[in-house]
N, C-alpha and C positions, 0 to 999 in steps of 0.2 A: 395848562400844558396839553399838547396834542401829540398823539403817537400816530405814526404813518407806516403803513405796510403796503409795499408794492407787489404786484403779481402780474402774470401774463407774458412774461418774457419767454424766449425760447430760441430754437434754431430754425431758420427759414431760408428759402432761396430768394435770390434777387427777383424783385417784382411782386413778391408776396406781401400780405398785410398782417399786422398784429394789432391787438388792442391791449394796452397796458391799463391796469387799474391801480388806484391808490386809495386804500381804505383808511379812514381816520377814526380815532377813538379819543375820548377824553373831552373834547370840545366840539361844538358845532363848527362846520366849515364856513358858515355864512359870514363869519367875522375875519376871514383870512383870504389873502391873495394866495393863489396856488400856482405852482410851476413844476415843470419837468426839466431836469438837467441830465446831462450824460457825460460819461468819462470813458474814453478809449485808452488802451494801454499806452503808457508813456506820454499821455496828453493831459492837459489841464481840464478840469470839469468845465463844461460849457452849457449855456442856456439853450433850451430847445423850444419851449412853449410855456406861456403863462396866462393866467386870468387875474386881473386886478380885483381888489375887494369892492370898491365903489367909485365910479360905475364899473360894472363887470366887463371891461374891455379885454380883448385877447391880443397876445403878442406872440410872434414867431421868429425864430432865427431864419435868416435868408436861405440857408441850406435845406430847410424842411418846409418852407412856406408853399402851400398848394398841395403838399403830400400828407402832412400831419394835421390833426385837429384835436385841440384840447377842449374838454367839456367838463361840467361838474353837475352833480346831483346832490344838492345840500341835504335833502331829506334822507338820502342814503349815505351821506357823509363820504362820498366817493368822487374822485376825480379820474377822468379817463384821458388816455392819449391814443387816438386812432392813428395808426401809421400805415400808410399805403405806399405802393411803389418803392418798397425798401431796396436799398442797395448796400453793397459791402461797407461803404463809408459810414453807414448808420450803426455798424457794430460797436457796441459799448455797453457799459453798465448804466442803466437809466435810474435816476433818483427822483423821487417826489419830494417837494419842499413846501413849507407853509410859512407865511409871513403875516403876522397879526395886523389886520386893517391896512394891508399894503395897497397903496395907490400908485406911488411913484417908485421907481427902482425895482419893478417887477422882474427885469432881466438881470439884476445884480445879485449874484449868489451870496454876497456878503450881507444882504438884507434879510436872509432867511435864517431863523433860529431853529426850525424844526425840520428834520430830515428823516426819510426812510432808510432802510438798509440797502436798497437797490435791487434791481432785477436785470439779469443778463439778457441782452439781445444780440444774437449772432446771425449775420446775413451772409450766406455763401453765394459765390458767383456761379 
């Protein structure tokens, strides 16, 4: 079992940057695909960015590609989401998720068994 805790959310202005962190406990991250999802009010949870288990390929939603970067430090059991050029459409609760030995289906939220509690990101115009 792996437990995930997100941090780093907050209120920023359009054009600003934020870095979200996801700290894992219980198991090493090296055996997991990791991803960030987000959910805005009255919208479904959607994929944002992910890293597959092996090989460690990265995936991004079209709306964030070129602005967001996902990375992981297995030794620190932490996954990051660097978010640049934020805009109000990025406002949502951001969730970290883990998928044991996930290679395919990195973008599919139904493949993830482990979730954090979420961190709020609000971008004002």
